[in-house]
C-alpha positions in Angstrom: 78.8 299.9 172.4 80.6 302.6 170.3 84.3 303.1 171.0 84.7 306.8 171.8 87.9 306.9 170.1 86.4 305.6 166.8 83.4 307.7 167.2 85.3 311.0 167.0 87.0 309.7 163.8 83.7 308.7 162.4 82.3 312.1 163.0 85.2 313.8 161.6 84.7 311.8 158.4 81.0 312.7 158.1 81.7 313.6 154.5 84.7 311.5 153.7 85.0 312.6 150.1 84.2 316.3 150.6 85.9 319.2 152.4 85.4 319.9 156.0 82.7 322.5 155.4 80.5 320.2 153.7 78.6 318.9 156.8 77.6 321.8 159.2 74.6 319.7 160.3 75.6 318.9 163.7 76.9 322.3 164.4 73.5 323.7 163.3 71.7 321.2 165.5 73.7 322.5 168.5 72.8 326.1 167.6 69.2 325.3 167.4 69.3 323.1 170.5 70.8 325.9 172.6 68.3 328.4 171.3 65.3 326.2 171.7 66.1 324.8 175.2 66.8 328.3 176.6 64.1 330.3 175.0 61.2 327.7 175.1 61.0 327.6 178.8 60.7 331.3 179.0 57.9 331.1 176.3 56.0 328.5 178.2 56.3 330.4 181.5 55.5 333.8 179.8 52.4 332.4 178.2 51.2 331.0 181.5 51.7 334.3 183.2 49.7 336.1 180.5 46.7 333.9 180.8 45.0 333.0 184.0 43.6 329.8 182.4 46.3 327.3 181.6 46.8 323.7 181.5 50.0 323.8 183.6 50.1 325.3 187.1 52.9 327.6 188.1 54.4 324.7 190.2 54.3 322.3 187.1 56.1 324.8 185.0 58.7 325.5 187.6 59.3 321.7 188.0 59.6 321.3 184.3 62.3 324.1 184.0 64.2 322.7 187.0 64.1 319.2 185.5 65.4 320.3 182.1 68.1 322.4 183.8 69.1 319.4 185.8 69.3 317.2 182.7 71.3 319.8 180.8 73.9 319.7 183.7 74.4 316.0 183.5 77.9 315.0 182.4 77.2 311.3 181.7 75.6 310.9 178.3 73.8 307.6 179.1 72.2 309.3 182.1 71.2 312.3 180.1 69.6 310.0 177.4 67.5 308.2 179.9 66.6 311.4 181.6 65.5 313.1 178.3 63.5 310.1 177.3 61.7 310.1 180.6 61.1 313.8 180.4 59.7 313.6 176.9 57.0 311.2 178.2 55.3 314.0 180.0 56.9 317.2 178.9 54.8 320.3 178.0 54.1 320.3 174.3 56.2 323.6 173.7 59.3 322.0 175.3 59.2 318.6 173.5 60.8 320.0 170.3 63.9 321.2 172.2 64.2 318.3 174.4 63.9 315.9 171.3 66.5 317.9 169.5 69.0 317.5 172.3 68.2 313.8 172.6 68.9 313.3 168.9 72.1 315.2 169.1 73.4 313.0 171.9 72.2 309.8 169.9 74.4 311.0 167.0 77.3 311.8 169.2 77.3 308.4 170.9 76.8 306.4 167.7 73.1 305.4 168.4 72.3 306.1 164.8 69.1 304.0 164.6 67.6 305.9 167.6 68.8 309.1 166.0 67.0 308.3 162.7 63.8 307.7 164.6 64.2 310.9 166.7 64.9 312.9 163.5 61.6 311.6 162.0 59.7 312.7 165.2 61.4 316.0 165.1 60.3 316.5 161.5 56.7 315.9 162.5 56.9 318.3 165.5 58.6 321.3 164.2 58.3 322.5 160.6 61.1 325.0 161.1 63.5 322.2 161.7 62.3 320.0 158.9 65.4 320.5 156.6 67.7 319.6 159.5 65.5 316.7 160.5 65.5 315.3 156.8 69.2 315.7 156.3 69.9 314.3 159.7 67.8 311.3 159.2 69.6 310.6 155.9 73.0 311.1 157.7 72.0 308.6 160.3 71.4 305.9 157.8 74.5 306.8 156.0 76.5 306.3 159.1 74.8 302.9 159.4 76.1 302.4 155.9 72.6 301.9 154.6 73.2 304.1 151.6 70.2 303.1 149.7 67.8 304.2 152.5 69.8 307.4 152.9 69.4 308.1 149.2 65.7 307.3 149.3 65.2 309.9 152.0 67.2 312.6 150.2 65.3 311.9 146.9 61.9 312.1 148.6 63.0 315.3 150.4 64.2 317.1 147.2 61.2 319.5 147.1 61.3 320.3 150.7 64.9 321.5 151.0 65.2 325.3 151.1 67.8 327.1 149.0 70.2 327.8 151.9 70.5 324.0 152.5 71.0 323.1 148.7 74.8 322.8 148.9 74.7 320.6 151.9 71.8 318.6 150.3 73.6 317.8 147.1 77.0 317.2 148.8 75.4 314.6 150.9 73.3 313.2 148.0 76.3 312.9 145.8 78.2 310.8 148.3 75.4 308.5 149.3 74.2 308.0 145.7 77.7 306.9 144.7 78.0 304.6 147.7 74.6 303.1 146.7 75.8 302.4 143.2 73.5 305.1 141.7 76.1 306.9 139.7 73.7 308.9 137.5 72.1 310.5 140.7 75.5 311.3 142.2 76.7 312.8 138.9 73.7 315.0 138.7 74.3 316.4 142.3 77.9 317.0 141.4 76.8 318.8 138.4 74.6 321.0 140.5 77.4 321.6 143.0 79.7 322.6 140.0 77.1 325.0 138.8 76.9 326.6 142.3 80.6 326.8 142.6 80.7 328.9 139.3 84.2 327.7 138.6 85.7 328.6 142.0 87.8 325.7 143.5 85.8 323.0 141.6 88.7 320.8 140.8 87.5 318.1 143.2 84.0 318.2 141.8 85.3 317.9 138.2 87.5 315.0 139.3 84.5 313.2 140.8 82.3 313.9 137.7 85.0 312.4 135.4 85.2 309.3 137.6 81.4 308.9 137.6 81.1 309.3 133.9 83.5 306.4 133.4 81.6 304.3 136.0 78.3 305.0 134.1 80.0 304.0 130.8 81.3 300.8 132.4 77.8 300.0 133.7 76.3 300.4 130.2 79.0 298.3 128.5 
């Protein structure tokens, strides 16, 4: 079981070789999670009220809302995990994305990175709007398991699906895991992209890393 004291330190070091703004993913997840879980219930109930023919009865909708509210009020993380897993087995389709996002967040917070990776993969299939977060999150979960090669594979495969607003985060994450995986060329290329994006502003760390990587590449070739 993950030591809570170590867990906080680990999450504080999500990007151990970059500045503290390099990994806003968990904060983004929390923002999405809050919006989805509060809004999606209203959407489901509103749609049911609009149409007289619906798969869920008014009582079933009310029960689903009451259940998710009870789950969100739980303080014990393990109890919340179990409750969310049970809820997802029969949750209305429109509510599954929000519940799965909350479950994934808790997996990450509690150090259950393998479960988090699997949940991120499910989330990617369920909600296209969350695909960038799901891809980066899945790579982050493998990174935290120190499976840097798998994390790099995910990021390389996701290159064409990462929108511009996530480019900085993507290359920061890829630069780190590529170096840890021993793929110095891939790491160097991502740092080069970050340098271009920085446009000379506060890029001293990036230039330092690029210099070190170039030396490592030369050593590999000798």
